[in-house]
C-alpha positions in Angstrom: 102.5 122.2 104.0 106.2 121.7 104.5 108.4 120.1 102.0 111.9 119.2 103.4 115.1 119.3 101.3 116.1 116.2 99.6 119.6 114.6 100.2 121.9 112.5 98.0 122.3 109.6 100.5 119.7 107.0 101.0 117.9 107.3 104.5 114.3 106.0 104.6 112.1 109.0 103.1 108.8 109.5 105.0 105.9 111.8 104.3 103.4 112.6 107.1 99.8 113.5 106.3 98.0 114.5 109.5 95.4 117.3 109.8 96.2 118.1 113.6 99.1 120.3 113.4 100.3 119.6 116.9 100.3 115.7 116.5 101.9 116.3 113.1 104.7 118.2 114.6 105.1 115.6 117.2 105.1 112.8 114.8 107.8 114.6 112.5 109.9 115.3 115.5 110.0 111.7 116.6 110.8 110.5 113.0 113.4 113.2 112.6 115.2 112.2 115.7 115.3 108.6 114.7 118.4 107.4 112.9 118.0 106.5 109.1 114.8 108.3 108.7 114.2 111.6 106.9 110.9 113.5 106.9 110.6 114.7 103.2 107.2 116.1 103.5 104.4 116.9 106.0 100.9 118.3 105.2 97.6 118.5 106.9 95.3 118.2 103.8 94.5 115.8 101.1 94.0 118.1 97.9 96.8 117.8 95.7 98.5 115.2 97.6 99.2 112.8 94.8 101.5 115.5 93.1 103.1 116.4 96.4 104.2 112.7 96.8 105.3 112.4 93.5 107.7 115.4 94.1 108.9 114.3 97.5 109.1 110.5 96.5 108.8 109.2 100.0 109.2 105.4 100.8 106.6 105.4 103.4 103.5 107.6 103.9 101.8 108.1 107.5 98.3 108.9 106.3 95.6 110.4 108.6 92.5 108.1 108.2 90.4 110.6 110.0 90.7 113.4 107.1 87.2 114.8 106.2 84.8 112.8 104.2 86.6 109.9 102.4 89.6 111.9 101.4 92.1 109.3 103.1 90.5 106.5 101.1 90.7 108.4 97.8 94.3 109.4 98.6 95.3 105.8 99.3 93.5 104.5 96.1 95.3 107.2 94.0 98.6 106.1 95.3 98.0 102.4 94.8 96.9 103.0 91.3 99.8 104.8 90.3 101.9 103.6 87.6 105.3 104.7 89.3 107.1 103.2 92.4 104.6 102.1 95.0 104.8 103.7 98.4 104.0 101.9 101.7 101.1 103.5 103.2 100.5 103.3 107.0 97.2 104.5 108.3 96.7 106.4 111.5 93.5 107.0 113.5 92.2 107.4 117.0 91.3 104.5 119.3 88.0 103.1 119.1 87.9 104.1 115.3 85.2 103.1 113.0 85.8 99.5 112.0 84.3 100.0 108.4 86.8 102.8 108.0 89.9 100.6 108.8 88.7 97.7 106.9 88.2 100.0 103.9 91.8 101.5 104.2 93.1 97.9 104.4 91.2 97.0 101.1 92.4 100.2 99.7 96.1 99.0 100.3 97.4 100.4 103.7 100.0 98.2 105.3 98.4 98.4 108.6 97.1 101.0 111.1 98.5 102.8 114.1 96.6 104.6 116.9 97.4 108.3 116.9 98.5 108.2 120.5 101.3 105.7 119.6 104.5 106.6 121.2 107.5 107.8 119.3 109.5 104.3 119.3 106.2 102.6 118.2 105.7 104.9 115.2 109.6 104.6 114.2 109.4 100.9 114.4 106.1 100.7 112.3 107.7 102.9 109.6 110.5 100.6 109.3 108.3 97.6 109.4 106.1 98.6 106.4 109.2 99.8 104.6 110.4 96.2 104.6 106.9 95.0 103.4 105.6 93.9 106.6 102.1 94.5 108.0 101.7 96.8 111.2 98.7 95.8 113.4 98.2 98.5 115.9 95.1 98.8 118.2 92.7 100.0 115.5 93.6 97.1 113.3 93.5 94.7 116.1 89.9 95.8 116.9 88.9 95.3 113.2 90.5 91.8 113.0 88.9 90.8 116.1 85.5 91.7 114.8 86.1 89.8 111.7 86.7 86.8 113.8 83.1 86.8 114.9 81.6 87.5 111.4 83.8 85.2 109.2 82.3 81.7 108.2 83.1 78.7 106.3 80.5 79.5 103.8 82.2 82.6 103.0 85.4 80.7 102.7 83.9 78.4 100.0 82.8 81.4 98.1 86.0 83.5 98.4 88.6 80.8 98.1 87.4 78.3 95.8 90.5 78.1 93.7 93.1 77.7 96.4 95.0 74.5 97.0 95.4 73.1 100.5 98.9 74.6 100.9 97.6 77.9 99.7 94.9 77.8 102.3 97.2 77.0 104.8 99.6 79.8 104.0 96.7 82.3 103.7 95.6 81.2 107.1 98.9 82.1 108.6 98.9 85.4 106.7 95.6 86.2 108.2 97.2 85.6 111.5 99.9 88.1 110.9 102.8 85.9 110.0 105.5 87.3 107.6 106.9 85.2 104.9 109.9 84.2 107.0 107.6 83.0 110.0 105.5 81.0 107.5 108.5 79.3 106.0 109.8 78.3 109.5 106.3 77.1 110.5 105.7 75.0 107.5 109.3 74.0 106.9 109.3 75.6 103.5 112.1 77.7 101.6 111.6 81.5 101.7 111.2 81.7 98.0 108.6 78.9 98.0 106.6 80.9 100.5 107.1 84.2 98.4 105.9 82.2 95.4 102.8 80.7 97.2 101.8 84.3 98.5 101.9 85.8 95.2 99.8 82.9 93.8 97.3 83.5 96.6 97.0 87.3 96.2 96.4 86.7 92.3 93.8 83.9 92.8 91.7 85.9 95.4 92.0 89.1 93.5 94.0 91.5 95.7 97.3 93.2 95.6 98.4 93.6 99.2 98.6 91.6 102.5 96.2 93.9 104.0 93.5 93.2 101.6 94.2 89.4 101.7 94.0 89.6 105.7 90.6 91.2 105.5 89.2 88.6 103.0 90.8 85.7 104.7 89.4 86.9 108.1 85.8 87.3 106.5 86.2 83.8 105.2 87.0 82.3 108.6 90.7 81.8 108.2 93.3 83.2 110.7 91.0 82.2 113.7 92.6 79.1 115.3 95.8 79.0 117.3 98.4 76.5 116.5 
């Protein structure tokens, strides 16, 4: 495990958790070379990660979802359940990844998923996106969401979404299609603040705390399936 020296100014602080040392070194090199990013920690294992993250204080964590057993999911849940500042977690896994694993990671709070063979610019862009609160849908996540398109149904929608108003359903449908708040506002001709309030209300009503969780439940309920 490597812990990088902290600095007094405010670049985007990133931690990399990847068990393959060569891949981890490549990711760290790509991030270090990017303007406005500092790698504050990298490690290849999960034990004690919560304490390491607390000490390094990253803004974004790139997390290997292929850690042995359920280590990655346990780490993600631990980070999401913490009482301190929430960190943005971005999952990484191989192409053709287990759909159940990616789904579980989204429900555990990750803000998207990248393929491990993603190029440096894609990784850097994804880090900036999740730091701004956006979702990142790399190929592993695309596969999962496409699968949910075939398994979702209106019966499930009635069971999962009974308390939503028509407007809230409309907004959740756009969230499930990957729209950020600004795009939703433009699509529905609403103020950004109005959309933020609606999204917060929707998350509360369906009992989730992140957009990733909302997307999974919405897709399983049959939303996000039709083009406008």
